[in-house]
N, C-alpha and C positions, 0 to 999 in steps of 0.2 A: 543668046542661048537661054533657055528657060530652065529653072530648077524643077526637078520632079518632086512632087510632094506626096505625102501619105498622111491619112488621118488616123490617129490612134484613138479608139473610143475612150472618152473621158479625159482627153488630153488636147493640147493645142496642136495645130497643124505644124508638122516638122518637115524639113527638107532632108533629102538624103545626105546633104553635107553635114547633118547633125548625127551621123551614124555612131560616132564614138559616144556621144552623150546618151543616145538611145540604148546602146549596148550597156552602158554603165547603169542606166535606169532599170533595164531588164535584169541585170545582175543583182542590183539592190533588191528588187521585188522578189526575185528567186531566193535570195538569202533570207529575206523576211519570211517568206512562205516556208522555207526549210526550218527556220527557228520555231515558227508557230506549229508546224507539224511535229517537230521534236517535243515541244512542250505538251501538245495534246497526247502524243504517244506515252510520255512519262506519266501524265495524269491517268490515262487508261491503264497503264501497268500497275500503278499504285492502287487504283480502284479494284483491279483484278486480284491483286494480292490480298487486299482486305476482304473481298468476297470469298476467296479461297480459305482464308483464315476462319471466317464466320461459318462457312460450310463444314470445315473440319471440326469445329467445336460442336456444331449441331449434330454431325454424324456420330461423334463420340457420345453425346448425350443420348441419342437414339439407340446406340448400341448398348449403353448401360441400362436403359429402360427395357430393352428387349431381353437382356441377360436376367434382369430382375424378374420379368414376367415368366421366363422359362423356369427360373428357380422356384418361383411361387406355384406354378402350375405345370409341372413336367409332363403329366399325361396329356393335357390339352396341347402342349407344344408338339408332342409326338403325334398326336392325332392330326393336327394341322399339317405337319410335315408329310405324313402318310397321304392325306387327302391331296395335297399339292403334287406329290409324286404320281399319284393315280391320274390326276388331271393332265399332267404333262405327258404321261404315257399314252393316254387316250388321244390327245391332240397330235402326237407324233405319228400316229398310225394313219 
């Protein structure tokens, strides 16, 4: 009676009588992959939080600059707002 064999890429030839060890090896690889994926997800989450914090700071700075500009030149701000309103009205028709 001959053993049926299978070749796993990057591995030695195993027989089907080695099924428990193949399953154990697959479980180990899956576990390692899950750990790596979790680590990468944590890194991405931390990077995303950092980027959101930076964006929040920049938005606050831009808002403060805009408020200062409006206070320094209120007529220009009203004129710009009026012009943008007219443009939007024309584009909606």
